[in-house]
Structure formats: C-alpha cells, structure tokens
N, C-alpha and C positions, 0 to 999 in steps of 0.2 A: 927149607928151600925146595926140597924135592917135591913135597906135597903141593907147594905153590905152582911149580912147573906142571904138575899133573893137572891141577885145576885149570890152569891157563889153556892147556891143550883140550880139556873137556869143553871149556867155553868156546874155543875156536871151532870145535866140531859142531857144537850146538848152533853157533852163529851161521856156519855154512849150511847146515841142515835147514835152519829156519829160513835162510835166504832163498833156498830152493823152493821150499813149501809155500813161501809168501809171494812168489812171482805171480804175475797176472794170470787170470783164469783163461785168457786167450791162448796161452801156451799149452799145447796138447801133449799128454803122455810124458810128463817130466819124470825121469828116472832118478830118484834121489841118490842111488848108489851106482848110477851109470857113468859113462865117460863124458857126458855133455858138460859144457861150461856155459854159464849165463852171465852176461855183463850188463851192468846198469850204472847210472850215475849216482853219486852220493846224495845229491840234492833232488828234491821232487820238483818236476816242472809243472805239475798240476796237483791239486790237493789229493791226498791219499783217500782211497775208497774205504768203506767200512770193512774191518773195524779200525783202520788206521786213523790217526789224528794229525799226521804231518801236513803242513801247509806248503803250497808252492813257493819256490825260492829261485832267485836268479843269481848269477855271478856278475858282480859289478866290476867294471874295468874303466880306468881313466887314463887319459893321455897327459894329465896335469903334471905328473912327475917325470915324463919322458923328455930327455934332452932334445933341444931344438935340432940337433944334427942327426937324431935317430928317427926313422920313419915307421917304426912298428913297435908294438908291445905284445904282451901275451896274456891270455886267460888261462889260469891253472885250474884244471878240472879233476876232481877225484872220481875214479871209476872203481866199482866194486865187482868182484866175481863170486858167483856161487857155483859150487861143483868141487870135484877133487882137486887136491894140490897140483899145481902145474909142474910138469916135467920139463917143459920148454916154453919159451916166449910164445904168446899168441898175438896174431895180428888181426885187427878189425878195422872197418871203415866207418866214416861218418858222412852224412849227407845233410844238405840244407833243407829245412822245412819252409818252402817259399811262402806259403800262405800266412805264416807267423813271423816272417823275417822282414825287417825294414832296412837292414844293411844292404848296401850295393855290392856287387861282386868284387869290385876292386878294394873294398874295405876289409877284406879278410883273405887269408890264404890257407886252404886245407891241404894237409899232406895226403899222399896216395893211400897211406894206411897209418894207423896208430898201433902202439904195442903195449900189451899188458905183460909186464915182465915176470918171469918166474923167480921172484925174489925169495931169498931165504927168510924163514919165519923166525920171529923173535918170541920169547916166552910171553911177552906182554900182548902179542897180537891176538885179536878176537875175530878177525875176518881177513879175507884176502882183498887188498886194495892197492892201487897204483895211481899215479898222477900223470895226466897228459897235458899238453900245452897247445893252445889254439892261437895262431898268429893273427893279430889285428893290425891293419895298416892305417897309417895316419891319413886323414882326409880333411881338406879345407871345409867341406860341407858340415863337419861336426860343429864348427864354431857358430853355425846358424841354427842349430837344433837345440832348443832349450832342454828337451828331455832326452837328447841323444838318440841312438838307434839300437835296434835289437837284432841279434843273430840267434836263431834257433836251429840246433843240430839234433840229429837222431842217429842212433846206432844201426848199422846195417848188418843183418845176420849173414853168416857164411857157413861153410862146411864144418868149421871148428868152433865157431862162437854163435850162440843164440842170444836173442834179446831177452833180458830179464823183466823185472817188474814194470808194467806199463807206465805207471806214474813216474818212473825214473828212467824211462827209455829215451827221453829227450833232455836237452839242457838249454837253458835260456841265458844268453850272455848279453848284458846291458852295457853299452859303451857310451861314455859321456866325457865331456871336456873338463868338467869341474872335479875337484877331489872327491873321492869316495870315502864314506864313513869308515874309519879304521876299526879293527877289531877291539882295540884298547879303549875306544870311546864307549864305555859301558854305562849302565844306569847310575853307577856310583860317580862316574865322571860327569854325567848329567847333573847329579845332585850337589856335588861338592867342588867341582872344578870349572868346567867350561859351559855347563848348562845344556839346554836342548840343542842337538846337532842340527846344523844346516850346512849345505855346501858353501854358502856365502860366508858364514862364520868361520868355517875351517880354512877357507881360502884366505881370508883377511888375517887370520892368526898366523898362517904360514908365511905370508908375504910381508908382514910388518913386525914380527917378533924374532929377533936374532936367536937362533937355537931352537926354534919351534919344530923344525924337522926332526930333532932328537927326541921329542916327546914320544914315548912308547910305553908298552906294558911294563917293561923292566924298570924304567925310570919311575913310573907311578907306584910300583910295588916296593922297589928297593931304595929309591931316592925321592920320596914324596915332597921333600922340601924344595928340590930343584924343579919339580913339576909345578909346584905352587908358585915359585918365583916366575916361571915363564908365563903362567896365566895372569899373575899380577901385572906383569909388563903389558899383557894384552888388554887388561882392564884399564890401565893407564892410557893406552893408545886409544881405546874406545871413548874414554872421557874427552880426549882431545879431538877425536874424529868420530862423532856420532854416526852410526851406520844402522841400516835396517836389512832384514831378510824377510822371508815369507811369513814369519811369526811376529814381525813388528820390530821395534828397536832391539838391537843386539846387546845383550847383557851377559855377564858371567857371575855366578853365585859366590865365587871365592872372596 
C-alpha cells in the first residue's frame, strides 16, 4: 500500500510537470518550479497541434430534462491546473468569445469570477482539477433552432492565474432543446440494445416507455435484464407507432 501511494504521488508530479511543459508555445518563460499557476479546460476546443492527437470537443447541454417551472440549467466544466499545489483557492474570470458565440446575452449568466479550489489530494489523483458551473437560461428561441446555439468562453489571465494550453484555453458549450446522448449510450448499447443514437429516438424512448428515465450505466451493467425489458417495450411501441429520424426508420437491435 505504501509503495502504491508513493507511485501515485510520482504520477501526480509527472502529470503536473508535463502539463506545464505542454502548455502552448505562446506562453513565455514558463518556470516549471516557479510559483505560477496555469489553468485550462479539460476538453479541447480545437484540435491539438503536433504532436497531440486530441480532437476538438464541446459540452452538450439540454433543457429537455429541466422542469417547466425552472428557468435555467447549468453546464459542468472540468478545469485543470498546472503548477505547484495550491495553498489557497484561486479565482479567475471567463469572458465570451463573440465571434464564435451564437447565444444571446440573456441566454447565459456569467459569474464575476470562478474559483479553482485548493482541494485536498487523494492518493489516486494524477492531476489538479476542479469543476465549475456555467448558468444557462431558458429561452423560447431555442424551440425554433434545430441545431440549438453555441456559447464559447475563454479564460482571462490575472496576477495569480495564467492561461495554459492554447487548445484548451476556451470551451464550447452547445445548447439544444432535445435530449443529449448520455454517457451510458456506448458502442455496446448501439450494437445490442438501442441501436444508433439519435435525439429523436432517445426522446421517443423517454416519452413512451415507463421507466425509461431509469436506464443508466448501473442498470446496464448490474441489471441487464431490466434494461433489456425496457428496450423490448420500446421495440413494441415502435412496431405500433412506426417512426423515423435522420437515419431512416427507427429500429432497435434487441
């Protein structure tokens, strides 16, 4: 156990060191063992430059599951820090990138600042990270937008925090009215349960199969018979109510 803890600490040190060395070339005079802290998003907003192979990704958010009486939801964004372990919380700001944003000002609310907390480290941690929350406000306009709208934010440097890797200095939040593909809808779910994902298929499944909202990773892994039963109910509904999405007639392989 002691050796494992030592190895985890070594991995954490190497991850922090690597994060600093891997930050963008536009950052001048990065001192690996200095007091600077560099913050960047977990996801890449644009493809990584050589030698990286990571692809751009966005955070998808939907109002589909938001109660009618609620006027907002949130996007959860993981931020990563390179530098020495924090002795106290660090505040940083975000600003909108107008040329890449299609969201209107009333469709989001930014805080004056966001906080990267000086959280205690676990033996299993291999990097410093925290999660911040971006408020998104309900808009009637969203119902008229087939592809939703986009909010692009970037980190603002200050005296305590510098911007890290360029390809992760911004985040893309994609807001839509239809349900977002859940994490549990994997390739295996494609092949053996629900078939190819589409927002239309998922929406019909949720709206017409009692208990469909309970389908998640835990059910699929620990109670596959219950998951199969729900999908069979959906298959029966589709037989009685033939439907189509962008791929053609909606079918399930179960």
